[in-house]
BAPAZA-526381 format. One record per residue: residue number from 0; x negated, y, z negated of N, C-alpha, C in turn. Coordinates in pm, 1 decimal, always signed. Layout:
N
+-----+----------+----------+----------+----------+----------+----------+----------+----------+----------+
| num |   n.east |  n.north |     n.up |  ca.east | ca.north |    ca.up |   c.east |  c.north |     c.up |
+-----+----------+----------+----------+----------+----------+----------+----------+----------+----------+
| NUM |        X |        Y |        Z |        X |        Y |        Z |        X |        Y |        Z |
...
+-----+----------+----------+----------+----------+----------+----------+----------+----------+----------+
END
This chain:
160
+-----+----------+----------+----------+----------+----------+----------+----------+----------+----------+
| num |   n.east |  n.north |     n.up |  ca.east | ca.north |    ca.up |   c.east |  c.north |     c.up |
+-----+----------+----------+----------+----------+----------+----------+----------+----------+----------+
|   0 |  -5315.4 |  +2425.4 |  -9717.1 |  -5424.7 |  +2397.1 |  -9627.3 |  -5449.5 |  +2246.8 |  -9625.0 |
|   1 |  -5449.3 |  +2185.9 |  -9508.4 |  -5472.1 |  +2041.9 |  -9503.7 |  -5614.8 |  +2007.5 |  -9544.1 |
|   2 |  -5629.2 |  +1893.8 |  -9604.2 |  -5760.1 |  +1850.3 |  -9651.0 |  -5839.4 |  +1796.3 |  -9533.8 |
|   3 |  -5968.4 |  +1825.5 |  -9530.0 |  -6050.1 |  +1773.3 |  -9421.5 |  -6162.9 |  +1687.5 |  -9475.1 |
|   4 |  -6253.2 |  +1743.5 |  -9551.1 |  -6366.8 |  +1668.0 |  -9600.4 |  -6406.7 |  +1725.1 |  -9735.3 |
|   5 |  -6432.6 |  +1635.9 |  -9828.3 |  -6474.1 |  +1678.7 |  -9961.4 |  -6623.6 |  +1654.3 |  -9971.3 |
|   6 |  -6696.5 |  +1759.2 |  -9998.0 |  -6840.9 |  +1748.1 | -10014.9 |  -6877.5 |  +1827.8 | -10138.8 |
|   7 |  -6882.5 |  +1759.6 | -10251.2 |  -6908.5 |  +1827.0 | -10378.4 |  -6989.0 |  +1735.3 | -10468.3 |
|   8 |  -7044.5 |  +1792.8 | -10572.2 |  -7123.2 |  +1717.9 | -10669.9 |  -7084.7 |  +1766.9 | -10808.5 |
|   9 |  -7067.4 |  +1673.6 | -10900.2 |  -7052.4 |  +1707.8 | -11041.7 |  -7178.9 |  +1658.7 | -11111.1 |
|  10 |  -7255.8 |  +1749.8 | -11163.0 |  -7378.2 |  +1711.7 | -11233.6 |  -7341.9 |  +1652.8 | -11369.5 |
|  11 |  -7433.6 |  +1579.8 | -11430.9 |  -7406.6 |  +1531.8 | -11567.6 |  -7373.9 |  +1646.6 | -11662.3 |
|  12 |  -7434.9 |  +1763.1 | -11642.6 |  -7404.6 |  +1879.5 | -11727.3 |  -7261.1 |  +1928.0 | -11702.4 |
|  13 |  -7217.6 |  +1924.5 | -11574.9 |  -7079.6 |  +1963.2 | -11542.5 |  -6980.9 |  +1869.0 | -11611.7 |
|  14 |  -7007.4 |  +1738.7 | -11599.3 |  -6918.6 |  +1638.2 | -11660.1 |  -6915.7 |  +1656.3 | -11811.1 |
|  15 |  -7031.7 |  +1680.2 | -11869.9 |  -7038.8 |  +1702.0 | -12014.6 |  -6959.2 |  +1826.1 | -12054.8 |
|  16 |  -6972.5 |  +1933.7 | -11977.3 |  -6898.0 |  +2056.4 | -12006.2 |  -6747.9 |  +2036.4 | -11994.8 |
|  17 |  -6705.6 |  +1964.5 | -11891.4 |  -6562.3 |  +1936.7 | -11872.7 |  -6511.2 |  +1851.6 | -11988.3 |
|  18 |  -6586.1 |  +1747.5 | -12024.6 |  -6543.8 |  +1663.3 | -12136.8 |  -6541.0 |  +1742.0 | -12267.0 |
|  19 |  -6634.8 |  +1835.2 | -12283.4 |  -6633.6 |  +1920.9 | -12402.1 |  -6510.3 |  +2009.9 | -12405.5 |
|  20 |  -6473.9 |  +2063.3 | -12288.9 |  -6353.8 |  +2148.0 | -12281.4 |  -6228.6 |  +2065.3 | -12311.4 |
|  21 |  -6223.5 |  +1943.0 | -12260.8 |  -6108.0 |  +1856.0 | -12288.8 |  -6102.1 |  +1820.1 | -12437.4 |
|  22 |  -6217.7 |  +1795.9 | -12497.1 |  -6221.8 |  +1768.7 | -12641.0 |  -6172.7 |  +1890.2 | -12719.1 |
|  23 |  -6211.4 |  +2009.4 | -12674.7 |  -6164.8 |  +2131.6 | -12741.3 |  -6013.2 |  +2143.7 | -12731.5 |
|  24 |  -5957.0 |  +2109.4 | -12616.1 |  -5811.4 |  +2112.9 | -12599.6 |  -5746.2 |  +2012.2 | -12693.7 |
|  25 |  -5799.1 |  +1889.3 | -12695.6 |  -5742.7 |  +1786.5 | -12784.6 |  -5753.7 |  +1828.6 | -12930.9 |
|  26 |  -5863.7 |  +1890.7 | -12967.5 |  -5883.2 |  +1936.8 | -13105.0 |  -5784.4 |  +2048.3 | -13139.6 |
|  27 |  -5753.8 |  +2132.9 | -13041.5 |  -5660.1 |  +2243.5 | -13065.1 |  -5514.9 |  +2195.0 | -13074.2 |
|  28 |  -5491.5 |  +2069.7 | -13036.9 |  -5355.6 |  +2014.3 | -13038.0 |  -5349.8 |  +1887.9 | -13124.6 |
|  29 |  -5385.7 |  +1896.8 | -13252.5 |  -5393.6 |  +1776.1 | -13335.7 |  -5257.6 |  +1712.4 | -13364.8 |
|  30 |  -5151.6 |  +1781.2 | -13335.4 |  -5016.4 |  +1734.3 | -13365.2 |  -4955.5 |  +1652.5 | -13251.5 |
|  31 |  -5026.9 |  +1636.7 | -13139.8 |  -4971.1 |  +1561.5 | -13027.2 |  -4941.5 |  +1418.3 | -13069.1 |
|  32 |  -4836.4 |  +1361.9 | -13012.7 |  -4794.6 |  +1225.7 | -13045.0 |  -4793.9 |  +1141.3 | -12918.0 |
|  33 |  -4786.2 |  +1011.2 | -12937.2 |  -4769.0 |   +916.6 | -12827.2 |  -4646.8 |   +832.6 | -12858.3 |
|  34 |  -4543.6 |   +847.7 | -12777.9 |  -4420.2 |   +772.9 | -12798.4 |  -4432.5 |   +633.6 | -12738.0 |
|  35 |  -4364.2 |   +538.2 | -12800.1 |  -4356.3 |   +404.2 | -12741.8 |  -4255.5 |   +407.8 | -12627.0 |
|  36 |  -4256.2 |   +306.0 | -12545.4 |  -4159.7 |   +297.2 | -12435.5 |  -4017.5 |   +298.4 | -12492.0 |
|  37 |  -3995.6 |   +227.4 | -12601.5 |  -3862.6 |   +222.1 | -12663.0 |  -3821.5 |   +360.2 | -12713.6 |
|  38 |  -3912.1 |   +430.7 | -12777.2 |  -3881.5 |   +565.6 | -12825.1 |  -3847.4 |   +657.5 | -12707.8 |
|  39 |  -3921.0 |   +645.9 | -12599.6 |  -3894.8 |   +730.2 | -12482.3 |  -3754.6 |   +703.5 | -12426.8 |
|  40 |  -3708.3 |   +579.9 | -12438.6 |  -3575.9 |   +545.5 | -12386.4 |  -3463.4 |   +596.7 | -12475.9 |
|  41 |  -3490.1 |   +607.3 | -12605.5 |  -3380.1 |   +631.6 | -12699.3 |  -3367.4 |   +774.7 | -12751.0 |
|  42 |  -3469.6 |   +858.6 | -12734.1 |  -3459.7 |   +993.4 | -12790.3 |  -3397.3 |  +1090.1 | -12689.4 |
|  43 |  -3345.2 |  +1200.9 | -12743.8 |  -3293.7 |  +1307.5 | -12657.3 |  -3407.2 |  +1362.2 | -12571.6 |
|  44 |  -3374.9 |  +1395.4 | -12449.4 |  -3471.6 |  +1460.1 | -12360.4 |  -3418.0 |  +1598.2 | -12326.1 |
|  45 |  -3494.9 |  +1699.4 | -12360.8 |  -3449.6 |  +1835.5 | -12336.9 |  -3495.0 |  +1880.6 | -12198.6 |
|  46 |  -3399.5 |  +1900.4 | -12112.3 |  -3429.0 |  +1948.1 | -11978.3 |  -3397.7 |  +2096.1 | -11966.1 |
|  47 |  -3407.6 |  +2148.5 | -11844.2 |  -3384.2 |  +2292.4 | -11822.1 |  -3245.6 |  +2338.5 | -11865.7 |
|  48 |  -3143.9 |  +2255.5 | -11844.8 |  -3008.0 |  +2295.3 | -11884.7 |  -2996.5 |  +2309.2 | -12036.3 |
|  49 |  -3056.2 |  +2216.6 | -12108.7 |  -3047.4 |  +2220.1 | -12254.6 |  -3127.1 |  +2337.1 | -12312.5 |
|  50 |  -3233.1 |  +2377.0 | -12245.1 |  -3320.5 |  +2483.1 | -12296.9 |  -3242.9 |  +2610.6 | -12327.3 |
|  51 |  -3152.5 |  +2649.7 | -12239.6 |  -3077.2 |  +2773.5 | -12264.6 |  -2989.1 |  +2760.4 | -12388.8 |
|  52 |  -2935.5 |  +2641.1 | -12413.9 |  -2851.4 |  +2621.6 | -12532.0 |  -2935.9 |  +2616.5 | -12659.3 |
|  53 |  -3056.4 |  +2562.2 | -12648.7 |  -3147.1 |  +2562.8 | -12763.2 |  -3185.6 |  +2706.7 | -12796.0 |
|  54 |  -3211.3 |  +2788.1 | -12692.5 |  -3241.8 |  +2929.9 | -12715.6 |  -3124.7 |  +2999.6 | -12784.5 |
|  55 |  -3002.9 |  +2971.0 | -12738.7 |  -2884.7 |  +3030.5 | -12802.4 |  -2875.0 |  +2987.1 | -12947.9 |
|  56 |  -2900.9 |  +2859.4 | -12974.0 |  -2893.7 |  +2809.3 | -13111.3 |  -2993.8 |  +2881.9 | -13200.1 |
|  57 |  -3114.7 |  +2905.9 | -13147.7 |  -3214.8 |  +2979.6 | -13225.2 |  -3160.2 |  +3117.8 | -13261.4 |
|  58 |  -3099.7 |  +3185.8 | -13165.3 |  -3043.2 |  +3318.3 | -13191.7 |  -2927.9 |  +3310.2 | -13292.7 |
|  59 |  -2845.1 |  +3207.3 | -13281.1 |  -2732.3 |  +3192.6 | -13373.2 |  -2777.1 |  +3165.8 | -13516.2 |
|  60 |  -2891.2 |  +3098.7 | -13533.6 |  -2936.3 |  +3073.8 | -13671.0 |  -2967.7 |  +3204.9 | -13743.1 |
|  61 |  -3000.0 |  +3308.7 | -13665.6 |  -3025.4 |  +3440.5 | -13724.9 |  -2893.2 |  +3514.4 | -13747.5 |
|  62 |  -2806.2 |  +3512.3 | -13645.2 |  -2682.0 |  +3589.1 | -13655.6 |  -2573.4 |  +3518.2 | -13737.7 |
|  63 |  -2581.1 |  +3387.5 | -13749.6 |  -2480.7 |  +3310.5 | -13825.0 |  -2549.4 |  +3207.1 | -13914.5 |
|  64 |  -2629.1 |  +3250.2 | -14010.8 |  -2705.2 |  +3156.0 | -14094.0 |  -2617.5 |  +3065.2 | -14179.9 |
|  65 |  -2493.9 |  +3103.8 | -14205.4 |  -2405.5 |  +3020.1 | -14287.6 |  -2373.8 |  +2888.0 | -14218.7 |
|  66 |  -2394.4 |  +2880.5 | -14086.7 |  -2364.0 |  +2757.9 | -14013.3 |  -2480.3 |  +2657.9 | -14010.9 |
|  67 |  -2594.0 |  +2696.3 | -14068.6 |  -2708.5 |  +2605.4 | -14072.8 |  -2675.1 |  +2491.4 | -14168.2 |
|  68 |  -2684.2 |  +2366.1 | -14120.9 |  -2651.9 |  +2252.8 | -14209.2 |  -2745.4 |  +2249.6 | -14330.7 |
|  69 |  -2693.5 |  +2214.6 | -14446.2 |  -2776.1 |  +2214.8 | -14567.3 |  -2889.0 |  +2111.7 | -14561.2 |
|  70 |  -2874.0 |  +2010.3 | -14477.7 |  -2975.6 |  +1904.8 | -14468.3 |  -3080.3 |  +1934.2 | -14360.0 |
|  71 |  -3068.6 |  +2047.0 | -14289.0 |  -3159.6 |  +2081.1 | -14180.1 |  -3235.9 |  +2207.3 | -14214.3 |
|  72 |  -3354.0 |  +2219.9 | -14157.3 |  -3438.5 |  +2336.4 | -14182.9 |  -3442.2 |  +2426.0 | -14060.0 |
|  73 |  -3383.8 |  +2544.3 | -14073.2 |  -3384.8 |  +2639.6 | -13962.0 |  -3526.7 |  +2685.5 | -13932.2 |
|  74 |  -3608.5 |  +2699.6 | -14035.5 |  -3746.1 |  +2744.5 | -14011.8 |  -3823.7 |  +2639.2 | -13932.0 |
|  75 |  -3800.0 |  +2510.7 | -13958.1 |  -3865.6 |  +2404.8 | -13879.4 |  -3811.3 |  +2403.3 | -13736.3 |
|  76 |  -3682.4 |  +2428.1 | -13722.3 |  -3623.5 |  +2435.8 | -13588.1 |  -3688.5 |  +2549.0 | -13508.1 |
|  77 |  -3706.7 |  +2664.2 | -13570.6 |  -3768.4 |  +2778.6 | -13503.4 |  -3914.2 |  +2746.8 | -13469.7 |
|  78 |  -3986.4 |  +2681.3 | -13562.3 |  -4124.4 |  +2641.6 | -13533.4 |  -4128.5 |  +2545.9 | -13414.3 |
|  79 |  -4035.8 |  +2447.5 | -13411.6 |  -4029.7 |  +2353.1 | -13299.6 |  -4001.1 |  +2426.4 | -13169.0 |
|  80 |  -3906.7 |  +2518.6 | -13174.9 |  -3869.6 |  +2596.9 | -13056.3 |  -3989.7 |  +2674.6 | -13003.4 |
|  81 |  -4059.7 |  +2741.7 | -13093.6 |  -4173.5 |  +2823.4 | -13052.8 |  -4288.0 |  +2737.0 | -13000.0 |
|  82 |  -4308.9 |  +2620.3 | -13062.1 |  -4414.1 |  +2529.9 | -13016.0 |  -4380.3 |  +2475.0 | -12877.8 |
|  83 |  -4256.1 |  +2432.6 | -12857.8 |  -4211.7 |  +2380.6 | -12727.2 |  -4231.5 |  +2487.8 | -12619.6 |
|  84 |  -4193.0 |  +2609.2 | -12653.1 |  -4205.1 |  +2720.8 | -12559.0 |  -4352.1 |  +2749.5 | -12526.0 |
|  85 |  -4439.4 |  +2739.3 | -12625.0 |  -4582.1 |  +2763.4 | -12601.8 |  -4645.9 |  +2650.9 | -12520.0 |
|  86 |  -4600.4 |  +2527.0 | -12542.8 |  -4659.1 |  +2412.3 | -12471.8 |  -4615.6 |  +2403.5 | -12326.0 |
|  87 |  -4500.2 |  +2458.1 | -12292.9 |  -4445.0 |  +2443.8 | -12157.4 |  -4540.7 |  +2493.0 | -12048.1 |
|  88 |  -4594.6 |  +2615.4 | -12055.8 |  -4686.0 |  +2658.4 | -11949.4 |  -4819.8 |  +2583.3 | -11952.3 |
|  89 |  -4861.5 |  +2537.4 | -12070.0 |  -4984.7 |  +2458.0 | -12079.8 |  -4964.6 |  +2326.3 | -12006.4 |
|  90 |  -4849.3 |  +2263.0 | -12031.1 |  -4818.1 |  +2136.7 | -11963.3 |  -4814.0 |  +2155.3 | -11812.3 |
|  91 |  -4755.5 |  +2264.5 | -11766.3 |  -4747.8 |  +2289.7 | -11621.7 |  -4887.7 |  +2298.1 | -11560.9 |
|  92 |  -4978.4 |  +2368.1 | -11628.0 |  -5116.6 |  +2379.4 | -11577.0 |  -5187.1 |  +2245.1 | -11579.0 |
|  93 |  -5168.8 |  +2168.9 | -11687.2 |  -5235.0 |  +2039.0 | -11697.1 |  -5180.1 |  +1943.0 | -11591.9 |
|  94 |  -5048.8 |  +1944.6 | -11569.8 |  -4991.0 |  +1858.9 | -11465.6 |  -5044.5 |  +1897.1 | -11328.0 |
|  95 |  -5056.1 |  +2026.3 | -11302.3 |  -5109.0 |  +2072.5 | -11174.7 |  -5254.3 |  +2028.2 | -11158.4 |
|  96 |  -5332.5 |  +2043.1 | -11263.7 |  -5471.9 |  +1999.8 | -11260.6 |  -5481.1 |  +1848.7 | -11241.0 |
|  97 |  -5398.1 |  +1774.4 | -11312.2 |  -5397.5 |  +1628.6 | -11298.8 |  -5363.9 |  +1586.9 | -11156.0 |
|  98 |  -5264.2 |  +1651.6 | -11097.8 |  -5225.8 |  +1620.9 | -10959.7 |  -5339.4 |  +1653.4 | -10863.0 |
|  99 |  -5407.4 |  +1766.5 | -10884.6 |  -5518.2 |  +1804.2 | -10796.6 |  -5634.3 |  +1705.9 | -10809.7 |
| 100 |  -5664.2 |  +1661.3 | -10932.8 |  -5770.4 |  +1561.9 | -10951.4 |  -5730.9 |  +1431.8 | -10884.0 |
| 101 |  -5606.5 |  +1388.6 | -10902.8 |  -5558.5 |  +1265.0 | -10840.7 |  -5565.9 |  +1274.4 | -10688.3 |
| 102 |  -5520.2 |  +1385.6 | -10631.5 |  -5525.0 |  +1404.5 | -10486.2 |  -5669.0 |  +1406.1 | -10435.4 |
| 103 |  -5756.8 |  +1472.1 | -10509.9 |  -5897.7 |  +1478.2 | -10470.4 |  -5960.4 |  +1339.2 | -10472.8 |
| 104 |  -5931.2 |  +1263.5 | -10578.1 |  -5985.0 |  +1127.7 | -10585.4 |  -5929.8 |  +1040.8 | -10473.1 |
| 105 |  -5802.6 |  +1060.2 | -10437.1 |  -5745.2 |   +985.0 | -10326.1 |  -5816.1 |  +1021.2 | -10196.0 |
| 106 |  -5841.0 |  +1151.2 | -10175.7 |  -5911.6 |  +1195.1 | -10055.7 |  -6053.7 |  +1140.9 | -10050.3 |
| 107 |  -6124.8 |  +1144.3 | -10163.5 |  -6260.7 |  +1091.3 | -10169.0 |  -6258.3 |   +940.3 | -10143.1 |
| 108 |  -6162.1 |   +872.1 | -10203.5 |  -6149.2 |   +727.4 | -10181.0 |  -6126.5 |   +697.3 | -10033.9 |
| 109 |  -6044.1 |   +777.5 |  -9967.9 |  -6019.3 |   +759.7 |  -9825.3 |  -6148.3 |   +778.0 |  -9745.5 |
| 110 |  -6225.0 |   +881.7 |  -9782.4 |  -6350.9 |   +905.6 |  -9712.8 |  -6447.4 |   +788.6 |  -9731.5 |
| 111 |  -6455.9 |   +735.8 |  -9853.2 |  -6545.8 |   +623.8 |  -9879.5 |  -6501.4 |   +498.3 |  -9805.4 |
| 112 |  -6368.1 |   +473.1 |  -9804.9 |  -6316.9 |   +354.9 |  -9733.9 |  -6340.3 |   +368.4 |  -9583.7 |
| 113 |  -6325.2 |   +488.6 |  -9531.1 |  -6349.8 |   +512.9 |  -9389.2 |  -6496.1 |   +484.6 |  -9355.3 |
| 114 |  -6587.4 |   +533.3 |  -9438.6 |  -6729.6 |   +507.3 |  -9416.7 |  -6758.8 |   +358.3 |  -9427.4 |
| 115 |  -6703.7 |   +294.2 |  -9531.8 |  -6729.2 |   +152.2 |  -9553.0 |  -6681.5 |    +70.1 |  -9433.8 |
| 116 |  -6566.3 |   +104.0 |  -9378.6 |  -6513.7 |    +31.9 |  -9262.9 |  -6607.8 |    +46.0 |  -9143.5 |
| 117 |  -6654.9 |   +167.0 |  -9119.7 |  -6747.4 |   +189.0 |  -9007.9 |  -6879.6 |   +116.6 |  -9033.2 |
| 118 |  -6928.9 |   +120.9 |  -9155.7 |  -7054.8 |    +54.3 |  -9189.9 |  -7040.9 |    -96.8 |  -9170.1 |
| 119 |  -6931.0 |   -152.9 |  -9217.3 |  -6907.6 |   -297.0 |  -9202.4 |  -6900.1 |   -334.7 |  -9054.9 |
| 120 |  -6831.3 |   -254.9 |  -8974.7 |  -6823.1 |   -283.9 |  -8830.1 |  -6961.6 |   -284.8 |  -8767.4 |
| 121 |  -7044.4 |   -189.3 |  -8805.7 |  -7180.2 |   -184.3 |  -8753.1 |  -7260.7 |   -305.2 |  -8800.0 |
| 122 |  -7244.8 |   -341.5 |  -8928.5 |  -7316.8 |   -458.1 |  -8981.0 |  -7273.1 |   -585.5 |  -8909.6 |
| 123 |  -7143.5 |   -599.7 |  -8882.0 |  -7094.5 |   -717.9 |  -8808.6 |  -7155.3 |   -723.5 |  -8669.1 |
| 124 |  -7155.4 |   -609.1 |  -8602.1 |  -7211.9 |   -604.2 |  -8466.9 |  -7362.1 |   -633.5 |  -8470.7 |
| 125 |  -7430.9 |   -578.9 |  -8571.6 |  -7574.8 |   -604.3 |  -8584.7 |  -7600.8 |   -752.0 |  -8612.3 |
| 126 |  -7514.8 |   -816.5 |  -8691.8 |  -7531.6 |   -959.3 |  -8720.5 |  -7515.4 |  -1041.8 |  -8593.1 |
| 127 |  -7421.5 |  -1002.4 |  -8506.5 |  -7403.6 |  -1073.2 |  -8378.6 |  -7530.3 |  -1065.1 |  -8294.7 |
| 128 |  -7605.3 |   -957.3 |  -8313.3 |  -7727.8 |   -935.9 |  -8234.1 |  -7854.0 |   -979.7 |  -8310.3 |
| 129 |  -7833.2 |  -1051.1 |  -8422.0 |  -7943.7 |  -1104.3 |  -8502.2 |  -8038.6 |   -997.6 |  -8555.9 |
| 130 |  -7985.6 |   -881.1 |  -8593.4 |  -8067.8 |   -778.5 |  -8657.3 |  -8101.3 |   -829.3 |  -8797.8 |
| 131 |  -8229.7 |   -833.0 |  -8834.3 |  -8269.0 |   -887.9 |  -8963.9 |  -8194.4 |   -820.8 |  -9080.4 |
| 132 |  -8142.1 |   -903.6 |  -9171.2 |  -8072.4 |   -856.4 |  -9290.4 |  -7925.6 |   -825.5 |  -9270.7 |
| 133 |  -7884.0 |   -808.0 |  -9146.3 |  -7745.1 |   -767.3 |  -9123.0 |  -7645.2 |   -879.0 |  -9151.7 |
| 134 |  -7686.2 |  -1002.7 |  -9137.1 |  -7593.8 |  -1113.6 |  -9162.9 |  -7552.3 |  -1120.3 |  -9308.6 |
| 135 |  -7648.9 |  -1099.5 |  -9399.5 |  -7613.3 |  -1104.6 |  -9541.9 |  -7527.4 |   -984.5 |  -9580.8 |
| 136 |  -7556.6 |   -866.8 |  -9523.3 |  -7475.3 |   -748.3 |  -9551.7 |  -7334.1 |   -769.5 |  -9498.8 |
| 137 |  -7324.5 |   -814.4 |  -9374.7 |  -7194.0 |   -838.2 |  -9312.2 |  -7114.9 |   -943.4 |  -9389.8 |
| 138 |  -7183.1 |  -1051.2 |  -9429.4 |  -7115.7 |  -1156.8 |  -9505.0 |  -7065.6 |  -1108.8 |  -9639.7 |
| 139 |  -7148.3 |  -1030.8 |  -9709.0 |  -7110.0 |   -980.9 |  -9840.4 |  -6990.8 |   -885.2 |  -9829.8 |
| 140 |  -6998.8 |   -788.0 |  -9738.5 |  -6888.0 |   -693.1 |  -9723.2 |  -6764.9 |   -759.8 |  -9662.4 |
| 141 |  -6787.0 |   -863.5 |  -9582.7 |  -6675.0 |   -933.7 |  -9520.8 |  -6580.9 |   -996.6 |  -9621.8 |
| 142 |  -6633.6 |  -1025.3 |  -9743.1 |  -6546.1 |  -1081.5 |  -9846.9 |  -6431.5 |   -985.8 |  -9878.0 |
| 143 |  -6458.4 |   -856.6 |  -9869.5 |  -6352.1 |   -758.0 |  -9893.2 |  -6257.9 |   -752.1 |  -9773.9 |
| 144 |  -6313.4 |   -744.8 |  -9655.3 |  -6231.4 |   -723.2 |  -9536.0 |  -6157.6 |   -847.6 |  -9489.6 |
| 145 |  -6208.9 |   -965.9 |  -9521.5 |  -6147.3 |  -1088.7 |  -9472.5 |  -6052.4 |  -1152.8 |  -9573.0 |
| 146 |  -6010.5 |  -1077.7 |  -9674.1 |  -5914.9 |  -1130.0 |  -9772.2 |  -5777.5 |  -1141.6 |  -9708.3 |
| 147 |  -5696.9 |  -1236.0 |  -9757.7 |  -5559.4 |  -1240.6 |  -9706.5 |  -5483.9 |  -1114.7 |  -9747.8 |
| 148 |  -5395.0 |  -1072.9 |  -9662.4 |  -5315.0 |   -953.9 |  -9692.3 |  -5231.7 |   -978.6 |  -9816.2 |
| 149 |  -5219.3 |   -873.6 |  -9897.0 |  -5131.5 |   -881.9 | -10013.3 |  -4987.8 |   -871.1 |  -9964.9 |
| 150 |  -4898.8 |   -944.8 | -10030.0 |  -4757.5 |   -932.1 |  -9989.3 |  -4706.9 |   -792.0 | -10018.4 |
| 151 |  -4620.3 |   -745.6 |  -9932.8 |  -4561.7 |   -613.2 |  -9950.4 |  -4475.1 |   -612.2 | -10075.2 |
| 152 |  -4472.1 |   -498.2 | -10141.7 |  -4388.6 |   -484.2 | -10260.9 |  -4242.1 |   -497.6 | -10219.9 |
| 153 |  -4165.4 |   -572.2 | -10296.6 |  -4023.5 |   -587.0 | -10260.1 |  -3952.1 |   -452.8 | -10267.5 |
| 154 |  -3867.0 |   -429.6 | -10173.6 |  -3787.7 |   -307.0 | -10175.1 |  -3646.8 |   -343.4 | -10214.3 |
| 155 |  -3591.3 |   -260.9 | -10299.5 |  -3454.8 |   -284.3 | -10344.1 |  -3359.3 |   -210.9 | -10250.5 |
| 156 |  -3247.3 |   -276.7 | -10219.6 |  -3150.2 |   -208.0 | -10133.9 |  -3093.4 |    -86.6 | -10206.7 |
| 157 |  -3061.1 |    +18.4 | -10131.3 |  -3004.6 |   +136.9 | -10197.2 |  -2872.2 |   +102.8 | -10264.7 |
| 158 |  -2851.2 |   +167.4 | -10378.5 |  -2724.8 |   +146.5 | -10449.1 |  -2625.6 |   +252.4 | -10406.6 |
| 159 |  -2503.5 |   +212.0 | -10404.5 |  -2397.1 |   +305.4 | -10362.2 |  -2344.9 |   +384.6 | -10476.9 |
+-----+----------+----------+----------+----------+----------+----------+----------+----------+----------+
END
């Protein structure tokens, strides 16, 4: 459904409740980590293709335990597997929620910018007609609208 107009209110109690729920989620996940940019570049990333092989490996540790390396813990591997599997649908919901919040904020921002543009145009026109107070409003808001354009972000040519 295309977005048309957002007209909603979050009360301080709503915001407090949402923040409480987020705190409860964070508290329930005390083991979460934050990787550095370097760590993100250098560690294995398990994608959908690898998942099936990890599942097979979990099954093989039961059917062929003699192949478990003496320096590795199969029980920790199984715990990691089960935790990853449990987190996957949670992550999907959180990503969906994050995207919806981001889209909603973008839509609200668009609505506010649209109103501000119309308000500024009216203030400019009122200032031309010497409506009391409109010159200072127009001048103040004009600082935003009369800025030099930002240079466009450089685009890289496609690689072959």
